[in-house]
N, C-alpha and C positions, 0 to 999 in steps of 0.2 A: 679781878673781874668777878662781878656779881654771880653767885650761883644759887639755884633753886632746883629742889627735887620734886618730881610727881612721881608717886609709887602707886602702881596699880598691879595687883595679882603677883606681887614680889618681883615686879620689874621696875627698876629705877630709871626713869627718864631724867638725867642730870642736864639741867639748863645752864649754859654758860652765856652771859650776856655783857656786852660792852656798857650797858646802861642799866641803872635800877629797874626792876620789874614791877608793874602795878597789875593787880588782879582786875579783870574787866568787871567782876561784880561790885568792886569798890568805886568804880567811876560814877560821877554825877549822872542822873536821868533827868529828862524833862518834866517839868510840872505835870502831874496828873498820871504819870507812868510809874508803875511799880518796879522796884528794883529787882533784878532777877535773884533767885536763891542761889547762895554759893554752895553748890553741890560738891566742890573741890575740896572743902575746908579739911576734910579728914585724910585727904590723899596727898596733900602739899606739905612740904617741910619735914616729912617722915622718910626715912631710909629703911628699906627692908634688908635684912641680913640673914645669913645663913647659906647652905649649900644651893638651894633652889633659887636665891636671888642672883640678879646680874644687872649690869648697867649698860645702858644706851646713852652716849653723849650726845647732847643736841646743843649746837652752837648757834647763837643768834647773832645777826648783824643788821644794822640799820643802814640802808644805802640810799643814795640820791640819784643814782643814774636811771634813765628810763627801763621798764620792763621790757625785755626782749624775749619774745617766746622762742622755743626751740625750732630747729628746722622741721617742716611738716613731716618729712620721711622718718623722723625720729619718734613722732607722737604716735603711741599705740593705744591710747584711751583718751577720748575727748568727750567730756561731759559739760555742754553749755549749761552755765547757772550753777555748775557744782565743779569739784576738782578734775583736773586733767592730769595725764601722766606721759612722760617721754623717757627714752634712754639717753643718757648723757655720760660721756667718759665712762668711768668704772663704777657706774651707779644709775640711779633713777632720779628723775626730777618731777615733782608734782607741784601744782600751784592751783589758785582759785582764779580762773580766767576773768579778765576785766570785761565790764560790759562795753559795747561799742561807744567809743566817746566819753567812757566814765574813768573814774580813777584807777590807778594801778591795783593789781592784786594786793589783798592784805599781807599775803606771804608767799614765798617762793622757795621750795625746799628742794635740797639734793640729799639723797641717801644712798650710802655706799653699798656694793654688792654684798658685803659681809654682813650688813643689817646691824652693825654694831654702833654707828655714829651718823649724824645728820647735820646738815648745815641750813638754817632758815634765815632767809633775807627778809626782814620786816619792811613792809611798805609803808608810805606816809600815813596811812590809815591807823597804824599801831604806834605812832609817835605820840607822846603827850607831855605834860609837865607833872611832876611830884614834887611838892613842897618848893615849887618855884625852880626846880631843875629839870633838865631833860630826862625823859624816861621812855620805856617801852611797855605798852599793854602786852600782857603775857599772851603769846599766841597758842600756847599749848591748851587749847581748848578745842571741842568738837568742831569740824572732823579731823583736824591735824594731829591731835594727840591719839585719836583711835587709829588713824592710818599708821602712825609710827609704832604703836603697840602691836597691831596686826602683823606687821612685818617683823617686829622684834621676836614675837612668839612663833613665827612661821616654821623656823628650822629648829625650834627648842621645844617641841612637843606641847604646844599650846594653841588656843583659839579664842575667838570672842563670839559668843552665841547670843542671839535676840531672845532673852529669857528673863523671866522673874527668878529670884532665887531666896531661899531661906534656910536656916539651920534648925534642925529638930534632933533632939537627943546627940548632940555633937557631931551630926552628919549634914552635909549641904544637899538640899534637893533643888534642881533646876526645873523650870516650867516654861520650855521653849514654844514660841509661837510668833506667826506673822503679826503686823499691824492689826489691830482690832480683834485679835485672837482672845484677849481677856486677861494679859499679863497684869496691868494695872488693877483690874477689878479683882482678880484673885489675890493679889498682894494685899489690897484693901480688907478683903475677907480675912485673910490670915492675921493681919494685924488686929482686927477686931476679935478674933479667936483668942489671942493672947498666948499661945503656947509655942509660937515660932519666933525665931530672930530673924527679921527681915534683912537681906542683903541688897536686893535691887528690884526694881519693878519694870526693867526694860533690858539691860544687858548685863551679862556675866562672862567672866573669864575662866576658861577651864584648862588646867594644866596637869601634866604628869610629874609628880615630885616623890622621889625615892620610891619608884614603882607603883604608885597610887595615884588615882586620879583625884584632884582638888578643884574646888569651885570657889571662886572670890567675887565679891562685890565690886562694882565700878561706879564712877561718877556720872555715868550717862544714864540718869534717870528718866522715868516717865513722868506722867501727870501727878503721880502720887509723891514725887520727890524723895523716894527711897534710894539712898546711896551711901552704902557703909563700907568702910575700909576693913573688911574682915573676909576670912574663908575657913573652909573645913573640908574634910574628905568628903568626896561625891558619893552620896548614897542612892541616887536614882534620877532619871529622866522621866518627867511627867508631862506629856504633850497635851496641850490645852484644847478642849472642845466645848463649846457652849451646849448646855442641856437644860432640860426641866428638872432633872435629878443629879444627885451627885454619885459617880460610880467610876471605877477603875478597871481597866481591862489590860492584860499583859501583852506586850509587843515582842516579836522575835527580834534578834539583833539586826537582821535585814530591814524590817519595818521601821526599826528605831533610826537606822541610818538614813533611810529614805526621808524621813521626817527631820532628821537633824540637818542634813545638808543644806536645804533651802534657807535655814534660819541662822546659818554659821557665816561669819565674815570671811568669804574666801576670795582672793583675787584670781578669778577664773581666766583673767587676761594674761596671766603671769606664769608661763611654764616652768620657770626655773624653782619656784617655791611650791607650785601645785601639788606635786606628788607627796611631798613632805605633810602637808596640811590634809589631804585626802586620807593619808595613811592614819594620821592622828584621829580625825573624826571617826574613822572606821574602828579604831581601838577604842574610842569612848563608847560607841554603841555596842560593842562587843562585850566589854568589861564592866559595864554599868546597866543594872536592871531598867528596862524601859516599860513604860505604862502609858495609856491613853487616860487622860482625866477628863471625864465629862463633868461638868460642874454647873450649879446655879449659883448666882450672886447672894450667898448666905454663909456667915461664919461657920456653919455647921460643916462645910467643906473641909475645914481643918480637922475635925474628928474623923471623917472619911479618909484624909491622908495618913493621919497619924496611926489609925487601926490598920491600914494596908502595909505601910512600910515597917511597923513594929512587928 
């Protein structure tokens, strides 16, 4: 059975497939359309090892039977146009709802309560030919991979944060913010500054490893396409604020948590894992220096950050 690994934040999502897997980025595109960048290149085919690493097994299957939605009473999250979720057996089921009269979902996933393994049924839209032989388009792309990772981390002292991230002097600093807060803008200024090792311009993974907080880049990049498979001990949380000058102001742990919660991927609808995640976010805010970073789009913001954290 063909196997492929997607490793993010020292979590190994191990795919087991009945057919060869083809990366979506390698598929032909219509004339005049630009091929999407392969942000997953440094995250696939590598296996994280060590005491902090753990595996989640993802079994793929290609099925021909029609999509049958769960019973309405079992559905506890219904997002028209996005993914939905229901309880089923000893686990959860989530899927991309088909449009009325449209094709079946691309995928239909079942995740066991232990959060250690998942089964993904691939719809007709993921079937393809590779070198003349039947194959599957790898479904472990956004949002499925992010959903699986969110749950894999939920009970293991970890979370996904909407944030840019960079390494300076061996420590990782994350810059949380909602959409349009300036994550990509800041990442571009730090790249132009030259003194920072960029990890991501949109989403970061934060984990506790051997008693210390760590931050890792992810493949879910923003407009700057910054997606690096690396990490470092977490040195600070710098919450973004547009301004006409660069300045930093300290935040209390409570203020930091109030700003961190809205930009953390948390399944508020899921009471079973919510306490662990909330406790972890609180620990991140208590144990990590928090600041507000007011900045203007100028590489000099890198000097402001470096002077403050050093």
